[in-house]
C-alpha positions as CSV (number, residue, x, y, z in Angstrom):
1,M,-56.9,-56.6,101.1
2,A,-58.4,-56.5,97.9
3,E,-58.9,-60.4,95.9
4,K,-57.3,-60.4,92.8
5,F,-58.5,-61.8,89.4
6,D,-57.1,-62.1,86.4
7,L,-60.8,-61.3,84.9
8,V,-63.2,-58.8,86.6
9,I,-67.0,-58.3,84.7
10,I,-69.0,-55.9,85.8
11,G,-72.3,-57.0,84.5
12,G,-74.1,-60.4,84.4
13,G,-76.4,-60.2,81.2
14,N,-75.0,-61.9,77.8
15,A,-72.4,-59.8,77.3
16,G,-71.1,-60.4,81.0
17,Y,-71.8,-64.5,82.1
18,I,-71.0,-65.7,78.5
19,P,-67.6,-64.5,78.8
20,A,-67.1,-65.5,81.7
21,I,-68.0,-69.1,80.9
22,R,-65.5,-68.4,78.1
23,A,-62.8,-67.1,79.9
24,S,-62.7,-69.6,82.6
25,Q,-62.4,-72.4,80.1
26,L,-59.1,-70.8,78.6
27,G,-58.2,-70.7,82.6
28,M,-58.4,-67.1,83.9
29,K,-59.7,-67.0,87.5
30,V,-62.7,-65.0,86.7
31,A,-65.6,-62.7,88.9
32,L,-68.5,-61.6,88.2
33,I,-70.6,-58.3,89.7
34,E,-74.2,-58.4,88.6
35,K,-76.2,-55.5,90.8
36,R,-80.0,-56.6,89.8
37,E,-81.6,-57.4,92.9
38,G,-81.2,-61.2,94.2
39,G,-78.5,-61.3,91.9
40,H,-80.1,-62.3,89.2
41,L,-77.8,-63.3,86.1
42,G,-78.3,-63.1,82.4
43,G,-79.6,-59.6,82.4
44,T,-82.8,-58.2,80.6
45,C,-82.8,-60.9,77.8
46,L,-83.4,-63.4,81.1
47,N,-85.6,-61.2,83.5
48,V,-87.2,-58.7,81.5
49,G,-86.2,-59.4,78.2
50,C,-86.0,-62.2,75.2
51,I,-87.2,-64.8,77.8
52,P,-89.8,-63.4,79.3
53,T,-91.1,-61.8,76.4
54,K,-91.0,-64.8,73.9
55,A,-92.6,-66.8,76.9
56,L,-96.1,-64.4,76.6
57,L,-96.4,-64.6,72.5
58,Q,-95.8,-68.1,72.6
59,T,-98.9,-68.3,74.7
60,A,-100.0,-65.4,72.0
61,H,-99.2,-68.3,69.5
62,L,-101.3,-71.0,71.0
63,L,-104.5,-68.7,71.1
64,H,-104.5,-67.8,67.8
65,D,-104.3,-71.7,66.2
66,A,-106.5,-72.5,69.4
67,K,-109.4,-69.3,68.7
68,N,-108.6,-71.0,64.3
69,G,-108.3,-74.7,64.8
70,E,-111.9,-74.7,63.1
71,E,-110.1,-74.3,59.7
72,F,-107.6,-78.1,60.3
73,G,-111.1,-79.9,61.7
74,V,-109.9,-78.8,65.1
75,K,-113.0,-77.7,67.0
76,T,-112.6,-76.7,70.2
77,G,-115.4,-74.9,71.1
78,E,-115.1,-71.5,73.3
79,V,-111.7,-70.8,74.0
80,E,-110.9,-68.9,77.1
81,F,-107.8,-67.3,77.8
82,D,-106.0,-67.4,81.6
83,Y,-103.6,-64.5,81.4
84,P,-103.0,-65.1,85.3
85,Q,-101.5,-68.8,84.3
86,A,-99.8,-67.3,81.3
87,A,-97.8,-64.9,83.4
88,K,-97.0,-68.2,85.9
89,R,-95.4,-70.4,82.8
90,R,-93.8,-67.0,81.9
91,E,-92.2,-66.6,85.1
92,Q,-91.5,-70.7,85.6
93,V,-89.1,-70.7,82.1
94,V,-87.0,-67.2,83.7
95,T,-86.6,-69.4,86.8
96,Q,-86.0,-72.5,85.4
97,L,-82.8,-70.9,82.8
98,R,-81.8,-68.5,86.3
99,R,-81.1,-71.2,87.9
100,G,-78.8,-73.1,84.2
101,V,-76.8,-69.7,84.9
102,Q,-76.3,-69.8,88.4
103,G,-75.1,-73.9,88.2
104,L,-73.2,-73.2,85.2
105,M,-71.1,-70.0,87.1
106,K,-70.6,-73.2,90.0
107,K,-69.5,-75.3,87.1
108,N,-67.0,-73.1,85.5
109,K,-65.9,-71.7,88.8
110,V,-67.0,-68.7,88.5
111,T,-67.0,-66.4,91.4
112,V,-70.1,-63.9,91.8
113,Y,-70.8,-60.8,93.6
114,N,-74.1,-59.0,94.2
115,G,-73.6,-55.5,94.2
116,V,-72.7,-52.2,92.7
117,G,-69.3,-52.6,90.6
118,S,-67.4,-49.3,89.7
119,F,-63.8,-48.2,89.3
120,V,-61.5,-47.2,92.1
121,E,-58.9,-47.4,89.2
122,P,-58.1,-48.5,86.1
123,K,-57.4,-52.3,87.2
124,K,-59.3,-52.3,90.8
125,I,-63.0,-52.5,91.0
126,K,-65.3,-51.4,94.1
127,V,-68.5,-54.0,94.6
128,E,-70.8,-52.0,96.4
129,N,-74.2,-53.3,98.4
130,G,-76.3,-52.8,102.0
131,E,-73.9,-55.1,103.8
132,G,-70.8,-53.3,103.0
133,T,-67.8,-52.5,100.4
134,E,-65.3,-54.7,98.4
135,E,-62.2,-54.3,96.3
136,L,-61.6,-56.5,93.9
137,E,-58.4,-56.4,91.5
138,A,-58.2,-57.8,87.8
139,E,-55.9,-57.5,84.7
140,K,-58.2,-57.6,82.8
141,V,-62.0,-56.2,83.0
142,L,-65.2,-56.4,81.2
143,I,-67.7,-54.0,81.3
144,S,-71.1,-55.1,80.3
145,T,-73.2,-53.2,82.0
146,G,-75.9,-53.5,79.6
147,S,-79.1,-51.3,78.7
148,A,-82.3,-49.7,80.0
149,V,-85.8,-48.7,78.4
150,N,-85.6,-45.2,77.5
151,T,-88.9,-42.4,77.3
152,L,-89.2,-39.4,76.0
153,P,-89.8,-36.4,78.3
154,G,-93.1,-36.5,79.9
155,L,-93.6,-39.9,79.3
156,E,-92.3,-40.6,82.6
157,F,-93.3,-44.4,83.6
158,D,-96.0,-44.9,85.9
159,G,-96.1,-49.0,85.5
160,E,-100.0,-48.8,84.6
161,K,-101.0,-46.7,82.5
162,V,-97.1,-45.2,80.7
163,I,-96.2,-48.6,80.7
164,S,-92.8,-49.9,79.0
165,S,-92.1,-53.3,78.3
166,D,-90.4,-54.2,81.6
167,D,-93.4,-53.4,82.7
168,I,-95.5,-55.7,80.5
169,V,-93.0,-58.8,81.5
170,T,-93.8,-58.4,85.2
171,N,-97.4,-58.2,85.5
172,N,-98.7,-61.0,86.9
173,E,-102.6,-60.5,86.7
174,S,-104.1,-58.4,84.4
175,Y,-103.1,-56.7,80.9
176,P,-105.4,-53.3,79.0
177,K,-107.8,-54.2,76.4
178,S,-106.7,-51.6,74.7
179,V,-103.1,-49.9,74.2
180,I,-101.5,-47.1,72.6
181,I,-98.2,-48.3,71.0
182,L,-95.4,-45.3,70.3
183,G,-92.9,-46.6,67.9
184,S,-92.9,-50.0,65.9
185,G,-89.0,-51.5,65.9
186,A,-89.0,-55.4,67.1
187,V,-90.2,-53.6,71.3
188,G,-93.9,-52.5,69.9
189,V,-94.6,-54.5,66.6
190,E,-94.0,-57.1,69.1
191,F,-96.1,-56.7,71.9
192,A,-98.8,-55.4,69.2
193,S,-98.3,-58.7,67.9
194,M,-99.6,-60.4,71.1
195,Y,-101.4,-57.8,72.2
196,K,-103.9,-58.4,70.0
197,D,-103.7,-62.4,69.6
198,F,-105.0,-61.7,73.2
199,G,-107.9,-59.5,72.4
200,T,-106.5,-56.4,72.6
201,E,-107.5,-53.1,70.7
202,V,-104.2,-52.0,68.9
203,T,-103.2,-48.4,67.6
204,I,-99.3,-48.5,66.4
205,V,-98.0,-44.9,66.8
206,E,-94.6,-44.3,63.9
207,I,-93.3,-40.9,63.6
208,L,-91.5,-42.3,60.4
209,D,-93.4,-44.2,57.2
210,R,-92.8,-47.1,57.6
211,L,-93.1,-50.2,60.4
212,V,-89.7,-51.5,61.2
213,P,-88.2,-48.9,59.6
214,L,-84.5,-50.5,60.3
215,E,-85.6,-53.5,57.5
216,D,-85.9,-53.7,54.4
217,P,-89.0,-51.9,52.8
218,E,-90.8,-54.2,50.8
219,I,-90.8,-56.1,55.4
220,S,-92.1,-53.5,56.3
221,E,-95.0,-52.5,53.7
222,A,-95.5,-56.7,54.0
223,L,-96.2,-56.3,58.1
224,R,-98.3,-53.6,57.6
225,K,-100.6,-55.5,55.2
226,S,-100.6,-58.6,57.8
227,F,-101.7,-56.2,60.8
228,E,-103.7,-54.1,59.3
229,K,-105.8,-57.7,58.1
230,R,-105.6,-58.5,62.0
231,G,-107.1,-55.2,62.7
232,I,-104.1,-53.8,64.5
233,N,-104.8,-49.8,63.8
234,V,-101.1,-48.9,61.9
235,M,-100.1,-44.7,61.9
236,T,-97.4,-44.5,60.6
237,G,-96.0,-41.0,59.7
238,T,-97.1,-40.1,62.4
239,K,-95.9,-37.9,65.5
240,A,-97.6,-37.6,69.5
241,D,-96.9,-34.8,71.3
242,P,-95.9,-35.8,75.4
243,E,-97.0,-32.7,76.5
244,S,-100.8,-33.5,75.7
245,L,-101.0,-37.0,77.5
246,E,-103.5,-36.9,79.8
247,K,-104.4,-39.3,82.3
248,T,-108.0,-40.4,83.2
249,D,-109.6,-42.8,84.8
250,S,-109.7,-44.7,82.3
251,G,-106.8,-44.6,80.5
252,V,-104.8,-42.4,78.8
253,K,-105.7,-39.4,76.2
254,I,-102.9,-38.5,74.0
255,K,-102.6,-35.9,71.0
256,I,-100.7,-37.2,67.7
257,A,-100.8,-35.4,64.0
258,S,-98.5,-35.8,61.1
259,A,-94.5,-35.9,61.4
260,D,-94.1,-34.0,58.5
261,S,-92.8,-31.2,60.3
262,G,-91.2,-33.6,62.8
263,E,-87.8,-35.3,62.8
264,K,-87.5,-38.2,60.4
265,E,-83.8,-39.2,61.1
266,E,-83.9,-43.1,61.0
267,T,-81.7,-44.4,64.6
268,K,-79.2,-47.0,65.4
269,G,-80.6,-49.7,68.7
270,E,-82.6,-51.7,69.3
271,G,-86.9,-51.1,68.9
272,G,-85.0,-47.4,68.3
273,S,-87.4,-46.4,65.3
274,Y,-90.2,-44.2,66.7
275,G,-87.2,-42.5,68.7
276,G,-84.0,-44.7,69.2
277,E,-81.3,-43.6,71.4
278,D,-82.1,-39.3,70.4
279,P,-86.2,-39.5,70.7
280,P,-87.4,-36.9,68.5
281,T,-89.5,-34.3,70.4
282,G,-92.6,-31.6,69.2
283,D,-95.4,-30.3,69.3
284,A,-98.6,-32.1,67.6
285,D,-100.6,-28.9,66.7
286,G,-103.9,-29.2,65.3
287,G,-103.6,-33.0,66.0
288,D,-106.7,-35.2,66.7
289,T,-106.7,-36.8,70.5
290,I,-106.5,-40.7,70.6
291,E,-106.7,-43.1,74.1
292,A,-106.9,-46.8,75.3
293,E,-106.3,-48.1,78.5
294,A,-102.4,-48.3,78.4
295,L,-99.0,-46.4,76.7
296,L,-96.8,-48.1,75.6
297,V,-93.4,-46.4,75.3
298,A,-91.2,-48.6,73.2
299,V,-88.7,-45.7,71.7
300,G,-85.2,-48.3,71.8
301,R,-82.9,-48.0,75.0
302,K,-80.3,-46.4,77.0
303,T,-77.0,-47.3,77.9
304,V,-75.8,-47.8,81.4
305,T,-72.8,-46.5,82.4
306,E,-73.9,-44.2,85.0
307,D,-72.8,-46.4,87.9
308,L,-69.2,-47.3,86.5
309,N,-67.0,-44.0,88.0
310,L,-65.5,-44.3,84.4
311,D,-63.6,-40.8,84.9
312,V,-60.8,-42.4,86.8
313,T,-60.1,-44.7,83.0
314,D,-59.1,-43.9,79.8
315,V,-62.4,-45.6,78.5
316,E,-63.8,-43.3,75.9
317,I,-67.3,-42.5,75.4
318,N,-69.8,-40.2,73.2
319,E,-72.4,-38.5,73.5
320,R,-75.3,-41.2,73.4
321,G,-73.4,-43.1,76.1
322,I,-71.7,-45.7,74.0
323,I,-68.5,-47.2,74.6
324,Q,-65.6,-46.8,71.7
325,V,-64.5,-50.2,71.3
326,D,-62.3,-52.1,68.7
327,G,-63.3,-54.7,66.8
328,Y,-62.8,-57.3,69.5
329,G,-63.8,-55.0,72.4
330,Q,-60.7,-53.2,73.7
331,T,-61.3,-49.5,74.3
332,A,-59.0,-46.8,74.9
333,A,-58.5,-48.4,78.3
334,D,-55.1,-50.9,78.3
335,G,-56.2,-54.4,79.6
336,I,-60.4,-52.4,79.6
337,Y,-62.8,-54.3,77.6
338,A,-66.7,-53.6,76.5
339,A,-69.5,-56.1,75.3
340,G,-73.0,-55.8,74.7
341,D,-75.7,-53.4,74.5
342,V,-73.0,-50.6,75.8
343,V,-70.5,-50.5,72.7
344,G,-74.0,-49.9,70.6
345,G,-74.5,-52.1,67.1
346,Y,-78.3,-53.8,67.4
347,W,-78.8,-54.4,70.9
348,L,-79.4,-58.0,70.5
349,A,-78.7,-60.4,72.6
350,H,-76.9,-63.2,70.9
351,E,-74.8,-59.9,69.7
352,A,-73.6,-59.2,73.3
353,G,-73.2,-62.4,73.8
354,H,-70.8,-63.1,70.6
355,E,-68.7,-60.0,71.6
356,G,-68.3,-61.0,74.8
357,I,-66.5,-64.8,73.5
358,I,-64.5,-62.4,70.9
359,A,-63.4,-60.5,74.3
360,A,-62.5,-63.0,76.6
361,E,-60.5,-64.8,73.6
362,H,-58.3,-61.8,72.6
363,M,-57.7,-60.9,76.3
364,A,-56.3,-64.5,77.1
365,G,-54.0,-64.2,74.1
366,E,-56.0,-66.1,71.5
367,D,-56.7,-65.2,68.0
368,P,-60.1,-64.3,67.7
369,M,-62.2,-62.8,64.8
370,P,-63.1,-59.4,64.7
371,M,-66.7,-58.7,65.4
372,D,-68.4,-58.5,61.7
373,R,-72.0,-56.4,62.8
374,S,-72.8,-58.0,58.8
375,L,-73.3,-61.3,60.7
376,V,-76.1,-60.2,63.1
377,P,-79.1,-61.8,62.4
378,R,-81.6,-59.5,63.1
379,V,-84.9,-61.4,64.9
380,T,-88.1,-59.7,65.3
381,Y,-90.8,-62.5,66.9
382,C,-94.5,-60.6,65.9
383,R,-96.6,-63.0,64.0
384,P,-95.4,-63.1,61.2
385,E,-92.0,-62.9,62.0
386,I,-89.4,-61.2,60.9
387,A,-85.3,-61.7,60.4
388,S,-82.8,-60.3,58.4
389,F,-79.0,-60.0,58.3
390,G,-76.6,-57.7,55.9
391,L,-77.7,-55.2,53.4
392,T,-80.7,-54.6,51.4
393,K,-80.2,-53.9,47.9
394,A,-80.3,-50.1,48.9
395,Q,-77.4,-50.2,51.6
396,A,-75.4,-52.1,49.0
397,E,-75.8,-49.0,46.2
398,E,-75.3,-46.9,48.5
399,E,-72.0,-49.1,49.6
400,G,-70.6,-49.1,46.0
401,Y,-71.6,-52.8,45.2
402,E,-73.8,-53.5,41.6
403,A,-76.5,-55.2,43.7
404,K,-78.8,-57.8,42.8
405,E,-82.0,-59.1,44.5
406,A,-84.0,-62.4,44.5
407,K,-87.0,-63.6,46.4
408,F,-89.2,-66.4,47.2
409,P,-92.4,-66.5,48.4
410,F,-94.0,-68.9,51.1
411,Q,-97.3,-69.2,49.2
412,A,-95.2,-71.4,46.5
413,I,-93.8,-74.0,49.9
414,G,-95.5,-76.7,50.6
415,K,-95.1,-76.6,54.4
416,A,-96.0,-73.3,55.0
417,L,-99.5,-74.1,53.1
418,I,-99.4,-77.1,55.4
419,E,-99.0,-75.0,58.9
420,G,-101.2,-72.7,57.1
421,E,-98.9,-69.8,56.8
422,P,-98.5,-68.9,52.8
423,N,-97.4,-65.5,53.6
424,G,-94.3,-63.6,53.3
425,F,-91.3,-64.3,51.5
426,F,-87.3,-65.0,51.9
427,K,-85.3,-62.3,49.8
428,I,-81.2,-62.6,48.8
429,V,-79.1,-59.9,47.8
430,T,-76.0,-60.0,46.3
431,D,-72.1,-58.9,44.7
432,A,-73.6,-59.0,40.9
433,E,-69.9,-59.3,40.1
434,T,-68.7,-61.9,42.2
435,D,-72.2,-63.9,43.2
436,M,-71.5,-62.7,47.0
437,I,-74.1,-62.4,49.8
438,L,-74.2,-59.5,51.0
439,G,-77.7,-60.1,53.1
440,M,-81.2,-61.4,53.5
441,H,-84.3,-60.5,54.2
442,A,-86.8,-62.7,55.3
443,I,-91.1,-62.0,56.4
444,G,-93.3,-65.5,57.3
445,P,-93.1,-68.4,59.5
446,K,-90.2,-69.4,61.6
447,V,-87.5,-66.9,59.2
448,T,-86.4,-66.4,63.4
449,D,-84.6,-69.8,62.8
450,L,-84.2,-70.3,58.8
451,I,-81.9,-67.4,59.2
452,T,-79.1,-69.1,59.9
453,E,-78.7,-71.0,57.0
454,G,-77.6,-67.5,55.2
455,V,-75.8,-66.3,58.3
456,F,-73.8,-69.6,58.1
457,A,-72.5,-69.1,54.2
458,K,-72.0,-65.8,54.3
459,L,-69.4,-66.6,57.4
460,V,-68.0,-68.9,55.0
461,E,-68.2,-66.7,51.9
462,G,-70.6,-68.8,50.4
463,T,-72.6,-68.1,47.3
464,P,-76.4,-68.6,46.3
465,E,-75.1,-71.2,44.0
466,E,-73.4,-73.2,46.6
467,I,-77.3,-73.0,49.0
468,A,-78.7,-74.1,46.0
469,M,-76.9,-77.5,45.8
470,T,-77.5,-78.1,49.3
471,I,-80.6,-80.6,49.8
472,H,-83.4,-79.2,51.8
473,P,-85.9,-81.8,53.4
474,H,-89.6,-82.1,51.9
475,P,-91.4,-80.6,52.8
476,S,-90.3,-78.0,55.3
477,L,-89.9,-74.5,55.4
478,S,-86.0,-74.9,54.6
479,E,-86.8,-75.0,51.4
480,V,-87.7,-71.3,51.1
481,V,-83.9,-70.6,51.5
482,G,-83.2,-73.3,48.1
483,E,-85.5,-71.8,46.4
484,A,-84.3,-67.9,47.2
485,A,-81.0,-69.2,46.4
486,M,-82.4,-71.1,43.4
487,A,-83.9,-67.7,42.2
488,A,-81.0,-65.9,43.3
489,E,-79.0,-67.9,40.8
490,G,-82.0,-67.2,37.6
491,H,-83.7,-70.9,38.0
492,P,-86.7,-70.8,41.1
493,I,-88.2,-74.1,39.9
494,H,-91.7,-73.2,41.9
495,F,-92.3,-70.8,41.0
């Protein structure tokens, strides 16, 4: 006989384990199904995404500081990089957080099943693993099966010469001394930054005409200048020919050419600049050949829905594999919700967790605010960091706003000079008629932390005037937000 629950969640990433906790808090009996080997919860983010990547980026940051400390009066002598130790620390961080999530499941009385979950009927779920099959029944079901790395035809991953982000964060022994990175979304530029600090020779190949093409164009240009100053080879408006890929004893060779004749349409999705969810293809006839020890394919992600047996439900899914939901995560099937990467959006862990909470509260009879993607902070942890939310000035004008923008440079912020990171800026886009905030866009030190002030201001319908009235501590990097707000009001103080 099938065990009965109020809610069964398929997928244990941020869009799964977080709403499991919230649903339990609201009095629901919850089951969570996770197919990852070992039953590790936390999804891509914790196991092969955000957390291990940022652990390695922290190592890269410290390595850079150690090599450049003389300017600050810190002489360290010859600096050595111990990659296996960096990988060991990365795994220690992941393991500690895994244990934390497991503890949260016990604390909140969430029943966890390790196996592949699929629909038998709309309210009946089958869990299959190596030991057999179990059936669960539930009044509500939440699909949160996430996404997986994508590639291009002809560039199948081998884990050594053609690699994905998953391969990087599970490699404990070594790293390439030269790398070609295909795609310059968040994944591409983060690993480009990391590898460069490791001492790797880095080439970025981007089919569109600028780096991080889903960001404000001025941020793209600032990142390009920073990367080129660091010695990263940036090739925008360039396409690679997958059919030309040659694996050699020392690495890979691939043919590239101008993308003028290729498809240049921006796509949505995490990391999706070179190709996103629908990567373009095409010959690179007449182009040059570049080579490196490894080729990192960073062209976006694809949804994971193939095991769900959705045909027995009324859940609607589009041609790109995106499950269709309303603002509360409800699908077209009664009682079935979805959250996280499987519903599209920006494919970010914090977005997924928020969507999951909204779904849990809605199915429990609460009255949550529906999902508003204009409030999702988009953060990229390369050096310099990038952060944004909402609309650029051009996007706002396309939507009919009379938009204005103001920006303030970090070079006028004392704390940025103190930390040795004076480059970059913070920009605010507002509605000229109402003074309401439409978006913010930043590049520079710690902007992935600073952006939250702007998101909160927009949430509570604040204005730049009110941000400017807020006293920001001195000296602090947060002063750049206050100064940008004063600039939006026409009276910046320090620039």
